N, C-alpha and C positions, 0 to 999 in steps of 0.2 A: 317581687311577690306582693300580691294584693293583701290588704288588711282583711282579716276574717270578719264576716258579718254574722254574729251570733244571733240566732232567731228562736232558740228554745233550749230546754234542758229536761232532764228526766232522771229516772232511777232504774237500775238493772234489778229486776225482781227475782229472776233466776236465769239459768243458762239460755233459756228459750223465750224470755219475755222481758221487754223493756217498755216502760210506760213513760210518756213524754208529753209536753205541751209545746206548741209553736205559736209565736207571736205573729198574727196576721199582718199587723201594721209594718213589721220589719220585712216581710216577704213580698208584699203586693207589687213592688216595682220590679221584682225578679221573676214574675210569673211569665211562662212561655206558653205558646199555643202550637199544637201539632195535630193535624187532621181534626180540627174542631174541638179538641180536648185541651184543657188547661192543666199545666203541671209546673212543679218547681223541683230543681235538683238540689239535694241537701247532702251534707256529710254528717254522719252520726258516729261519734267517737265515745268509747267507754273510757272514762278517766281511771287512772291508777288509784286515786283516792278521792273520796267525796269532798265537795267544796263545803263552805261554811253553812250551806243550807241543806246538806245531806245529799245533794245531787251528784251522781257519778256518771251521768250521760250528758254530752254536749252536742248540740245541733247547730250547724252553720250552713250558710248558703254556698252551694258549689258554683263559683263564678268562673271556673276554668273554661276557656274557649280555645279550640285548636287554632294554630297560627294560619292565617290566610297566605297562601303562596301565590305570588304573581306569576302568571303564565301568559304566553302568547300562543297563537294557533300553530306556529312553526316549531315549537319546542316539543320534543317527544316526551311522553310521560316518564316521570322519574321514580315510579314505584315498582320497577322491575326487580326481581330478586337477584339479579346478577349484574 
C-alpha cells in the first residue's frame, strides 16, 4: 500500500457543506489530462474527531491505478460472467 499524500484539510460546516483548502504545490505532479481538461482525483475523509487545528476533514491524492493485465491476441477475454 502506498503512503498517503495529504494535500489539504478542511472543516465540516454541516451535513451538506464542507469547506477545505488544497495545497497546489502537493498536487501539481498528480494532475491528469482527459479530453483537453485537467483534473486530479482526491479522497475526502471526514475524521471522527478534529485535529489540533480544529480540522475534521482530510484530503489526500487518490493514487490508485488498476492493475495492467498482460494479454496476447490469442487469449480469449477473461471478463465473462461464467
